[in-house]
C-alpha positions in Angstrom: 2.8 32.2 -28.5 5.2 30.2 -26.4 4.2 26.6 -26.1 4.5 24.1 -23.2 7.5 22.7 -24.7 9.2 26.1 -24.6 8.7 26.8 -20.8 9.6 23.1 -20.2 13.1 23.9 -22.1 13.5 26.8 -20.5 12.9 25.2 -17.2 15.9 22.7 -17.7 18.1 25.6 -18.8 17.4 27.2 -15.3 17.9 24.0 -13.7 21.0 23.3 -15.2 22.5 26.3 -14.3 21.7 26.4 -10.6 22.9 22.7 -10.5 26.1 24.4 -12.2 25.8 26.9 -9.2 26.1 24.6 -6.2 28.5 22.2 -7.9 31.0 24.6 -9.1 30.7 27.0 -6.3 30.3 25.1 -3.2 29.6 27.5 -0.1 30.5 26.5 3.3 28.4 27.4 6.4 27.9 26.5 9.9 24.3 25.7 9.5 25.1 22.8 7.6 26.3 20.6 10.7 22.9 21.2 12.3 21.2 20.0 9.3 23.7 16.7 9.2 23.2 15.9 12.8 19.3 16.2 12.2 20.0 13.7 9.3 21.8 11.5 11.3 18.8 11.2 13.9 20.3 13.5 16.5 17.6 15.1 18.9 19.5 17.9 20.5 20.1 20.4 17.6 19.5 23.8 18.8 16.3 25.8 17.5 15.8 27.4 15.0 17.6 24.7 13.1 16.0 21.7 15.1 12.6 22.7 13.8 13.7 22.4 10.2 13.3 18.9 10.2 11.6 17.8 6.7 14.9 18.1 4.6 17.1 16.6 6.9 14.8 13.8 7.6 14.4 12.7 3.7 18.0 13.0 3.3 18.3 10.5 6.2 15.7 8.4 4.8 17.1 8.2 1.6 20.4 7.3 3.1 19.0 4.6 5.1 16.8 3.1 2.4 19.5 3.0 -0.5 22.6 2.6 1.2 24.3 5.7 -0.4 26.3 8.5 1.7 24.6 11.4 3.6 26.2 13.6 1.3 24.7 11.9 -1.8 21.7 11.8 -0.3 21.9 15.6 0.2 23.0 16.0 -3.5 20.3 14.2 -4.7 17.5 16.3 -2.8 19.5 19.3 -4.3 19.3 18.1 -7.6 15.5 17.3 -7.4 14.8 20.5 -6.0 16.6 22.4 -8.8 14.8 21.0 -11.5 11.3 21.6 -9.6 12.3 25.3 -9.2 13.7 25.4 -12.9 10.4 24.1 -14.2 7.9 25.7 -12.0 9.5 29.3 -12.3 9.4 28.7 -15.9 6.1 27.9 -16.0 5.4 30.7 -13.6 7.0 33.4 -15.9 5.2 31.8 -18.9 1.8 32.2 -17.1 2.7 36.1 -16.1 4.4 37.2 -19.3 3.7 34.6 -22.0 7.6 34.0 -22.4 9.2 31.5 -20.1 12.6 32.9 -20.7 12.0 35.5 -18.6 12.5 33.0 -15.2 16.2 33.4 -16.2 15.9 36.7 -14.2 16.1 34.3 -11.2 19.7 33.8 -11.9 21.3 36.3 -9.5 24.1 36.1 -6.9 21.8 36.0 -4.2 20.1 33.0 -5.3 23.1 31.2 -6.2 24.5 31.8 -2.6 21.4 30.4 -1.2 21.6 27.2 -3.2 25.7 27.1 -2.8 25.5 24.2 0.0 23.6 21.2 -0.8 23.0 20.8 2.8 20.9 23.9 3.2 16.8 23.9 2.9 16.4 27.3 0.8 16.3 25.8 -2.4 14.4 22.9 -1.2 11.8 25.2 0.4 11.5 27.4 -2.6 10.6 23.9 -4.6 7.7 23.0 -2.0 6.4 26.8 -1.8 6.2 26.9 -6.1 4.6 23.3 -5.7 2.2 24.7 -3.1 1.3 27.8 -5.1 0.7 25.8 -8.4 -1.8 23.4 -6.6 -4.0 26.2 -4.7 -6.8 24.8 -7.3 -6.7 21.3 -5.7 -7.1 22.0 -2.1 -6.2 18.7 -0.9 -2.9 19.0 -2.4 -2.5 22.6 -1.4 -3.2 21.7 2.2 -0.6 19.0 2.1 2.3 21.2 0.8 1.1 24.1 3.1 2.3 21.4 6.0 5.4 20.4 4.1 6.4 23.9 3.6 6.1 24.7 7.2 7.8 21.7 8.4 10.9 22.5 5.8 11.2 26.2 7.5 9.6 28.4 9.5 9.2 31.0 6.9 7.0 28.9 4.8 4.6 29.7 6.8 4.6 33.2 5.4 3.8 32.0 2.1 1.0 29.8 3.4 -0.4 33.0 5.1 -0.2 35.1 1.9 -1.9 32.6 -0.2 -4.6 32.3 2.6 -5.2 35.8 2.5 -5.5 36.3 -1.3 -8.1 33.4 -1.0 -10.2 35.3 1.6 -9.9 38.5 -0.6 -11.6 36.5 -3.2 -14.6 35.6 -1.2 -13.2 31.8 -0.6 -13.5 32.2 3.4 -13.7 28.6 4.1 -10.4 27.5 2.2 -8.6 30.6 3.2 -9.4 30.2 6.8 -8.5 26.6 6.5 -5.4 27.3 4.9 -3.8 29.7 7.5 -5.1 27.4 10.2 -3.5 24.5 8.8 0.0 26.6 8.6 -0.6 27.8 12.1 -1.3 24.4 13.7 1.6 22.7 11.7 3.8 25.5 13.6 2.4 25.4 17.0 1.1 22.0 17.2 3.1 19.3 15.1 6.3 20.9 14.9 7.1 21.0 18.6 6.1 17.3 18.7 8.4 16.0 16.1 11.2 18.7 16.2 14.5 18.4 17.8 14.4 18.7 21.8 17.2 21.2 21.6 16.4 25.0 23.2 17.1 27.8 21.5 20.6 29.5 22.0 19.1 32.0 24.4 17.9 29.6 27.1 14.5 31.2 26.6 10.9 29.7 26.6 10.1 28.9 23.0 6.9 31.4 22.6 9.2 34.2 24.0 12.0 33.2 21.7 10.0 33.3 18.5 8.3 36.8 19.3 11.6 38.5 19.8 13.2 36.4 16.8 10.7 37.5 14.5 11.3 41.2 16.0 15.1 40.9 15.5 14.6 39.8 12.1 12.2 42.6 11.2 14.8 45.1 12.7 17.7 43.4 10.7 16.1 42.7 7.2 14.4 46.3 6.9 16.4 48.6 8.9 19.9 46.7 8.6 20.4 46.8 12.6 21.4 43.6 14.5 20.0 43.0 17.7 23.0 42.1 19.8 22.7 39.8 22.8 25.4 38.6 25.7 23.9 35.2 25.1 25.5 35.2 21.4 28.5 37.0 22.4 31.0 34.0 21.6 29.2 33.7 18.2 29.6 37.3 17.0 33.1 36.9 16.1 32.4 34.4 13.4 28.8 35.3 12.5 28.2 35.0 8.6 26.5 38.1 8.4 29.0 40.6 9.9 31.3 40.9 13.1 29.6 42.6 16.2 31.9 41.8 18.8 31.6 45.3 19.5 28.2 46.5 19.5 27.1 50.3 19.3 25.9 50.2 22.5 24.5 47.6 25.1 22.8 47.8 28.5 21.7 45.5 31.1 18.2 44.3 31.5 16.4 44.7 34.9 16.3 41.3 36.6 12.2 41.2 35.8 13.3 41.2 32.1 16.2 38.7 31.9 15.2 35.5 30.2 17.2 32.7 30.0 21.1 33.3 29.1 20.0 37.0 28.2 21.2 39.3 30.6 22.4 42.4 28.2 21.1 43.7 24.9 22.4 46.3 22.6 22.7 47.4 19.1 24.9 46.1 16.2 26.7 48.6 13.8 24.4 49.4 10.8 25.1 47.0 7.8 23.1 47.6 4.7 24.1 44.5 3.3 21.2 42.9 5.8 18.6 44.9 3.5 20.5 43.6 0.4 20.4 39.9 1.3 16.4 40.0 2.4 15.6 41.6 -0.9 17.3 39.0 -2.7 18.2 35.7 -0.9 15.6 35.5 1.3 12.4 36.8 -0.6 13.6 34.8 -4.0 15.1 31.8 -2.3 12.5 31.4 0.5 9.7 31.7 -2.2 8.1 34.4 -0.6 8.4 36.9 -3.7 6.6 34.5 -5.9 3.9 34.6 -3.2 3.7 38.2 -3.4 3.3 38.3 -7.1 0.6 35.7 -7.1 -1.2 37.8 -4.5 -1.1 40.8 -6.8 -1.6 38.8 -10.3 -4.7 41.0 -10.7 -2.7 44.1 -10.8 0.2 42.4 -13.2 -2.9 41.2 -15.5 -4.2 45.0 -15.6 -0.5 46.3 -16.3 -0.4 43.9 -19.0 -3.6 44.8 -20.6 -2.5 48.2 -20.6 0.5 47.3 -22.6 -1.4 45.2 -25.0 0.1 42.3 -24.0 -1.7 38.9 -24.0 -3.4 38.2 -20.4 -2.3 34.8 -18.5 -4.5 32.3 -16.8 -4.3 32.1 -13.0 -1.1 30.7 -11.6 -3.1 28.3 -9.9 -4.7 26.6 -12.8 
């Protein structure tokens, strides 16, 4: 049986590997410029980047408080996040399998790509989500980290809703509803009040933008098709997820459906890498996969029992 020292050591090993990953293989991304501007206090950063405020805010606060450079502040946050992720993933693996070294399976190209830039918030979000999931047995702390997860990135709301749904299924209605409402209120009330005042790149109303963006993300992540719009035509040539200068087809929207800068829509050629990236980088790097495992931990326990493996305690314990 593995003791706590074993999962602690496994967590340190995992964290060190992640640190080496973003130190030796830095990844350049256009998103970094948006987060740097937020950290510098700029208020006109376009959405969705302008709504992901917690990570760059902390970097800017560290820079102003300590006097170190902004790059060093982001680097410090990345290092802290790697050790939090390493330790909590090892603890998570220990709870689920009894062997913390299974956490090393988290080292795959997708996750290393996500942490390849110290300016991105993927690794920081994973750390916040893992803390959130591990503190569900302490409601005040869990509620706090639910807010922090949503303030870090909008997808943090997914992990909050998953956890709330699990609590509802366990009969903890007040806690589950409170958790879900906390996440929704943070996204729809708090974020708009403190986020960047920059509009989205489509010039559309925020509620329309969020609904359309969610639909487009589903089509891209599960079907591999990127929806094309003329409002982003100038960006397709340098888009990180593939060139879509020439869509498969496009058509002009009726006047009553033209919103903001969107006058034509179409469909980009099929790119299966969208599905692969979603299954590796996003589910892992954004902490949703640990949330799904947590939601199905009863099934995992039954499977382990059938295999005559020692049962684990609740992840939130």
